[in-house]
N, C-alpha and C positions, 0 to 999 in steps of 0.2 A: 503493500500499499504506499503510495508516495506520500512524502512529508508535506504537510500543509501548516501554515501558521495558524495559531489559535484565534478564533473570531472573538469579538467583543462579548457576545452573548456566551461563549464558552468560558471566557475569563470570569465573567459575572457569576455564572453557574458554579464554578469551582470556589470562588470567593464565598458565595453563599453557602456551599457545602461546608467550608471550613468554618463558617460562622455557626452553622447548625451543630457542628462538633463542640464548639466552645459552649453553646447553650446547653448542650447535653451534659458535659462535664460540670458546668456550674450547676445544673439540676441535681447531679450527684452530691455536690457540696451542700446544697440545701438539706438533702436527707442526712448526710454525715454530721452536719452541724446542728441537727435537730431544729431547723428553722422553718419547717413546712407549715407550722401555725403561726408564723410571724405576722400574718395579716388576718388572724383568726379564721373563722369559717366564711368570711366574706369574699365573694368574686363576682366581678372582676374588681371591684373596689377593695381597699386594704383597710381593715378595721373600720369599715363604714365611711372611709374618706377616699377621694380620688388621689390626693397627695397626702400621705401620712405626716402628721405633725409630731414632734418629739419622739421619733421612733426609737425602738430599741434595736440592739445589734441584729437580733433574729428578724426584726421587721425590715431592716435595711436589706439583708440578704434575700429574704422572700421577695420583697418589692423589686429589687434589682433583677431578680430572675424573671419576674413577671414582665418588666420592661424589656429585657433582652428577648424574651420570647415573643413579645408583641412586635418587636422589629422584625422578627422572622416572617410575621404575616406580611409586612410591607414588602420585604425582599420577595416572597413568595408571590405576591401579586405582580410585581414588576417582572419577575421570571416568566410567569403565565402570559402576561401581556405581550412580552417581547417574542415569546414562542408563537403566540397567536399571529403575529404579523408574518411568521415563517410557515404557517400551517399547509400553504399549498405545496411549497417544495419539500417541507419536512414534516409530514403529518404525525410520524411517531414521535417526533420532538414535542409537538404540541400535546399530544396525548400524554407523554411522560410528565409534562409541566402540570397538567390538570390532576394527574395522579399524585404528584407531589403536593399540590395544593390541598387535595382532598385529605391526605394523611397528616398535614400541617393542622387542619381544622380538626380532625379527629384527635390529634395530640392535645390541642387546646380543651376539647371536651373532656378527655380523660383527666387532664390536670385539674379541671374544674370539679370533677367528681371527687378526686382525692380531697380537695379543700373542703367542698360542701359537705361531704360525708365524714369529715375530720379524720381521714385515713393518713394521718401525718404524724411527725413528732414521735411520741412514744407509743403510739398505737401498734399493737402486735397481733392484730387479728388476721384471720385466714382471708378476709375480705380485702384487706390491704395487700396481703401477698399476691393474691390473684390479680388485682388491678395493677400493681406494680409490675407484674410479669407481662401483662398485656401492653402496658405502657411502653415497656422497652421493645416488644415485638413491633408495635406501631412506629416507634422511633427508627427501627431498622428499615421498615418499608419507606419511611420518609427519606432517609438518607439514600437508600437504593434508587428510588426514582429521581431524586435530585441529582444524583451522580449519573444517572442515565441521560438527563437533559444535557449535562456537561460533556458527557462522552459523544453524544449524537451532534452536539453543536458545531463540531469541526467539519465544515463543509458537508459532503454527502457521504459521511462515514457509514460504510455498509459492513464492516467486519473485514476478516481476512480469509485467506484460503484454508486456514487451520480450522478443523471441525472437531468438536468435542461430543462425547456421548452426552445427550440431553438428560437422560435419567440419572447418571452419575452426578451431574452438577445439580439437578433438582434435589437429590438426596442429601448432598452437602448443604445446600441452602436451608432445607428443613432442619438439618442437624444443628446448623449454626443458630437458627432462630431458637430452638429448644434450649441450646446451650446458654444463650443470652438471657433467656426467660428464667432458667434455673439460677443463672448467675445473679439476676436481679433479686430473687428471693433470698439467695445466700448472702448478698451484700446487705439486704435489709437485716438478716439475722445478725450478721457481724457488727451491724451499727447498734442494734438493740441489746445484744447479748455478747458484749466484747469479751475476748479471751486473751490470755497472755501468750507471748511468742513461744514457739516450740523449738527454740534453737538448741535446748540442753538435752535433746533426744527423747522427750516425753510425748512426741506426736501421737504415737499409737495409744498411749494412755488417755490422751485428750479425745482421740476419736471414739474409744470405748465409752468415755463419759458422755460424749455427746449423744451417743445411740441409746443411752439409758431411758427407759419409758418415763422416768419422772422428769425428763427435760421437756422444755417447750418445743412444739412441733417445729419452730424455725431452726432451733438448734439441732434437732434430729435430722432435718433435711440437709444440713451442711455437707454431708458426704455425697449426696447426690450430684451436685455440680462438677466437682473434680472428675468423677467417673465419667460423666457425660461429656465434659470438656475434653478429657484425654482422648476418648474414642472418637470424638468429632475431629480432633486435631490430626489423628492418624488418617482419617478419610480425606480430609482436606489436603494434607500433604501428598497423599496418593493421587488426588486429582491434579494437583500442580505438577507432580512428576510425569504424569501421562501427558499433560499439555507439553512439557519439555521435550518429550520424546516425539511429539507430533509437530514440534517446530516453533512453539510459543515460548521463546527463550526469556525475554526481559520481564513480562508480566509473571510468568511462572516462577522465575527466580525471586522477584520481589515477594510474591505470595509465600513461597517457601520460607524466605527469611522472616517475614512477619509471624507466620505460624510458629517457627522455632523460637522467636522472641517471646511470643504470647505464652507458649508452654513454660518457658523459664520464669516469666513473670508470675504465672499461676503458682508454680511451686514455692516462689519467694513470698508470694502474698499469703499462702498458707503458713509458712514458716514463720513469718513475721507477725502473724495474727491480724492480717488486713488492716495495716495503718491507713489513714486517710489519703495520704499522698500515693500510696500503692494502689488503692482502690480506684483512683482517678486515673492513674497511669494504665492499669489493667483494663478499664473501660475504654480508654482512648485506643489501646491496641486492638481491643476486640472490634471496634468500629472500623479500623483500617483493614483488618482481615476481611471483615464482612464486605466492605465496598470493593476490594480487589477481587474477591470471589464472585460478587455480583457482576462486576465489569467483565470478568473473564468469560462469564456465560453469555453476555450480550455482544462481546467483542467477536466472538468466533461463531455467531450464528446471525443470519441476516435479519434485520428488522425492517 
């Protein structure tokens, strides 16, 4: 495929995707800092005010997250309007922008549910765990569709001669979504029920203690995510290796590097008992792996 210079629409879409990553990471900080109730159960206003007066630290954090999330809507509208102008030449580009806007609106709705139902701060209910998992799944669809717009915006990008097995890619995509959903539940448990680092060799003792029937269900579920994540990492690495054998060098190599890094971060996250900075780094890497896997699928199949 001949090299072409990125269009302005492509640059804007990539910047927007980067901005979404930042909003996602800041949302994780809202959870980690226990600031989800910083605006009470009021939405979209904050503690009954459009602009909070004399706010606490938690209110500043939550309100800032709402503002940055709101700007995502502005960027999403601009992206959809820009793609609409190209709808005749690039119909899939416009469709992807509409999908991105849909998942952005759904993201706001789920966020509102968390606030209005008070599934924030120290709430440790099954309802919160379910909504948090669905929240991250929708986040992945939002970043995937936005990345699709960016990828298709360069000229008449139609993919390459390399073809990959569709079902293998679909299986990895589903596995990654499940991995991130279980990761969201595990991160919630790590926030509400923190543990000490297991650098002194007592990791297995901690695992046995976590599985005790007397423990909260969020604690008992901690073991699920590492098992799912490791299995998914093997499948994802196998997919990228297959792509390398079929000639997709650069993207496959990038994907393999990201997967290996994420596995290392996962082990370190467990050993260090999920400190805040590691949770955020782990989440960032998971989003990077997800986007590369998604683009691998649409790059080698015509749209």
